[in-house]
C-alpha positions in Angstrom: 0.0 0.0 0.0 1.4 3.4 -1.0 1.1 6.4 1.3 -0.7 9.4 -0.2 1.5 12.3 -1.0 1.5 15.0 1.7 0.3 18.2 0.0 2.1 21.4 0.5 0.7 23.7 3.1 0.2 27.4 2.4 0.3 29.5 5.6 -1.7 32.8 5.6 0.4 34.7 8.1 -0.6 38.0 9.6 2.2 40.3 10.8 1.8 39.0 14.3 1.5 35.3 13.4 3.8 32.9 15.1 6.1 30.8 13.0 7.1 27.3 14.0 10.7 26.8 15.0 10.6 23.1 14.0 8.1 20.3 13.5 7.7 17.1 15.5 6.7 14.3 13.2 5.0 11.4 15.0 5.2 8.2 13.0 2.6 5.7 14.2 3.9 2.2 13.5 2.2 -1.2 13.4 1.9 -2.7 16.9 1.1 0.6 18.6 4.6 2.0 18.6 5.3 5.7 17.9 8.5 7.3 16.8 9.1 11.1 16.9 11.3 12.8 14.4 12.2 16.5 14.3 12.5 18.5 11.1 13.4 22.1 11.0 10.9 23.0 8.3 7.8 21.4 6.8 9.6 21.4 3.4 12.4 19.2 4.9 9.8 16.7 6.1 7.9 16.7 2.8 11.2 16.1 1.0 12.1 13.1 3.2 8.5 11.8 3.0 8.3 12.0 -0.8 11.8 10.8 -1.4 11.9 7.9 1.0 8.6 6.7 2.4 6.3 7.0 -0.6 8.8 5.8 -3.3 9.7 2.6 -1.4 8.1 -0.8 -2.0 5.9 -1.8 1.0 8.3 -4.6 2.0 11.4 -2.4 1.6 13.3 -1.0 4.6 13.5 2.8 4.8 15.7 5.0 6.9 14.0 7.2 9.5 16.1 10.0 10.9 16.8 9.7 14.7 15.4 12.5 16.8 18.6 13.5 18.6 21.5 12.3 16.5 22.0 13.7 13.0 23.8 10.8 11.5 21.8 8.0 13.2 18.8 6.3 11.6 16.1 3.8 12.6 15.2 1.4 9.8 11.5 0.2 9.4 9.5 -1.4 6.6 7.6 1.2 4.6 4.3 -0.7 5.2 4.8 -0.5 9.0 4.0 3.3 9.0 0.3 3.4 9.5 -0.1 7.0 10.4 1.7 10.4 10.6 0.9 13.4 12.8 2.6 16.7 12.2 3.0 18.9 15.3 4.4 22.5 14.8 6.6 23.6 17.7 6.5 27.3 18.6 8.5 27.3 21.9 11.5 29.5 22.0 13.4 27.1 24.3 14.7 23.7 23.3 12.8 20.9 25.0 
């Protein structure tokens, strides 16, 4: 099963609108597991999603960036990702 392509999001920002500092991407996996990945921009996430997750065969392994370490990856089968939640983070302090 292929994942639908995440459409680009257009933000209507007023002069006082808050801009997210980064995005927490919650990957819901088979078996009830959840993995959180941070991306600095929504475009970075869409680039990863379109280039890795949607183009892979369902049985193929795909690399998922690790939340804290830039050069570390978790490997999952593409079909094991059953849901994705995108959470904008507006906080000024690192959590």
